[in-house]
C-alpha positions in Angstrom: 35.7 -99.5 -83.5 33.5 -98.5 -80.6 34.9 -99.2 -77.2 33.3 -98.8 -73.8 34.4 -99.1 -70.2 32.9 -98.2 -66.8 34.5 -96.4 -64.0 33.4 -95.6 -60.4 33.1 -91.9 -59.3 31.9 -90.2 -56.2 28.6 -89.6 -58.0 28.0 -93.1 -59.3 29.3 -95.3 -62.0 30.2 -93.7 -65.3 30.2 -95.2 -68.8 33.0 -94.1 -71.0 32.7 -94.5 -74.8 35.3 -94.0 -77.4 35.8 -94.7 -81.1 39.2 -94.9 -82.8 41.3 -92.4 -80.8 38.5 -90.0 -79.7 36.1 -89.8 -76.7 32.5 -90.0 -77.8 30.6 -90.4 -74.6 30.6 -89.9 -70.8 27.4 -91.0 -69.2 26.3 -91.7 -65.6 24.6 -95.1 -65.4 20.9 -94.7 -65.6 20.9 -91.0 -66.7 18.4 -89.7 -69.2 19.5 -90.7 -72.8 21.8 -93.4 -71.3 23.0 -95.7 -74.2 22.0 -99.0 -72.6 23.3 -101.0 -75.6 26.8 -99.6 -75.0 26.8 -100.7 -71.4 27.0 -104.3 -72.6 30.2 -103.6 -74.6 33.6 -104.1 -73.0 37.0 -103.0 -74.1 39.0 -106.0 -75.0 42.0 -104.1 -76.3 43.7 -101.2 -74.6 42.1 -97.9 -75.4 44.4 -94.9 -74.9 41.6 -92.4 -75.0 39.4 -94.3 -72.4 42.4 -94.7 -70.1 43.2 -91.0 -70.4 39.6 -90.1 -69.8 39.4 -92.3 -66.7 42.6 -90.8 -65.4 41.6 -87.2 -66.1 38.1 -87.7 -64.6 39.7 -89.1 -61.4 41.9 -86.0 -61.2 38.8 -83.8 -61.7 36.9 -85.5 -58.9 40.0 -85.2 -56.6 40.0 -81.5 -57.3 43.4 -81.7 -59.2 42.1 -80.9 -62.7 40.2 -78.0 -64.1 40.6 -78.6 -67.8 40.5 -81.8 -69.9 42.9 -82.5 -72.7 41.1 -85.2 -74.6 40.3 -85.6 -78.3 36.6 -85.4 -78.6 34.2 -86.6 -81.4 30.7 -85.3 -80.8 28.0 -86.5 -83.1 24.9 -84.3 -83.3 23.1 -81.7 -85.4 24.9 -78.6 -86.4 22.9 -76.6 -83.8 23.7 -79.1 -81.0 27.4 -78.9 -81.9 27.3 -75.1 -81.8 25.7 -75.2 -78.3 28.3 -77.8 -77.2 31.1 -75.6 -78.5 29.8 -72.9 -76.2 29.8 -75.2 -73.2 33.5 -75.8 -73.3 34.0 -72.0 -73.2 32.4 -71.7 -69.7 35.4 -71.6 -67.3 35.8 -74.0 -64.4 33.9 -72.7 -61.4 31.6 -70.4 -63.4 28.1 -70.8 -64.8 26.2 -69.4 -67.8 22.5 -69.2 -68.5 20.7 -70.9 -71.4 19.8 -67.4 -72.6 23.3 -66.1 -72.5 24.4 -69.1 -74.7 21.5 -68.3 -77.1 22.8 -64.7 -77.3 26.4 -65.9 -77.9 25.1 -67.9 -80.8 23.4 -64.7 -82.2 19.9 -66.0 -81.3 17.0 -64.4 -79.5 16.4 -65.1 -75.8 13.4 -67.2 -77.0 15.9 -69.8 -78.2 16.8 -70.6 -74.6 14.6 -73.8 -74.7 16.3 -75.0 -77.8 19.7 -74.4 -76.1 18.4 -76.3 -73.1 17.4 -79.2 -75.3 20.7 -79.4 -77.0 22.5 -79.0 -73.7 20.5 -82.0 -72.4 21.7 -84.2 -75.3 25.4 -83.5 -74.7 27.0 -87.0 -75.0 30.2 -86.1 -73.1 29.0 -84.8 -69.7 31.5 -83.3 -67.2 34.2 -83.1 -69.9 31.9 -80.9 -72.0 30.5 -79.1 -68.9 26.7 -79.0 -69.5 26.4 -78.9 -65.7 27.6 -75.3 -65.7 24.4 -74.1 -67.4 21.7 -72.7 -65.2 18.5 -70.7 -65.5 18.7 -66.9 -65.9 17.4 -66.7 -62.3 20.3 -68.7 -61.0 18.3 -71.9 -60.5 19.6 -75.4 -61.2 17.4 -76.7 -63.9 17.7 -79.7 -66.1 20.6 -82.2 -66.0 20.4 -85.6 -67.7 22.4 -87.1 -64.8 20.1 -85.7 -62.2 20.0 -82.3 -60.4 21.7 -83.9 -57.3 24.7 -84.6 -59.5 24.6 -81.1 -61.1 24.7 -79.5 -57.7 27.5 -81.8 -56.6 29.6 -80.9 -59.7 29.1 -77.2 -59.2 30.0 -77.5 -55.5 33.2 -79.3 -56.5 34.1 -76.5 -58.8 33.6 -73.6 -56.3 36.7 -71.5 -55.6 38.9 -73.2 -53.0 37.9 -70.7 -50.3 34.2 -71.7 -50.7 34.7 -75.4 -51.5 33.9 -78.1 -48.9 36.9 -80.2 -47.7 35.7 -83.1 -49.7 33.0 -83.9 -52.3 30.0 -85.1 -50.4 28.6 -88.4 -51.7 25.0 -88.7 -52.7 22.7 -88.6 -49.8 21.3 -92.0 -48.8 17.7 -92.4 -49.7 
């Protein structure tokens, strides 16, 4: 049975989605590919995986967690799942390029766009760290949650000596 709950974060409200005992979604409200139909669902019964996710994301945003220990169920094409498996291998505080992921998959550099498309469809953002993927030139490109959030997440993950004292909230428009 699909269950959903929302949680606040320093970067805006997040929708958590789970099914059975696995996490199936982490989405910023209003992001590209946001599952609006799921936002109307509420969890009426306790959900262990959603409670664990909320707790672990809170620790992540507080700078107390670098790895997640959640059971994931990611639905997508075989190619998308291959790309998403590469994302979880990018260490906290580091980045990889779309081209390097293509090469890890045994694909030519020209597959970078396909890697980017699969990266953008990642249904479990932050936990499966699609924000750690940048262009080969080091530019921040593409993030379904918005480039301002991608930049904030990467800033949060900088080594302690380079990190700001606290995660800055979104700039007021």
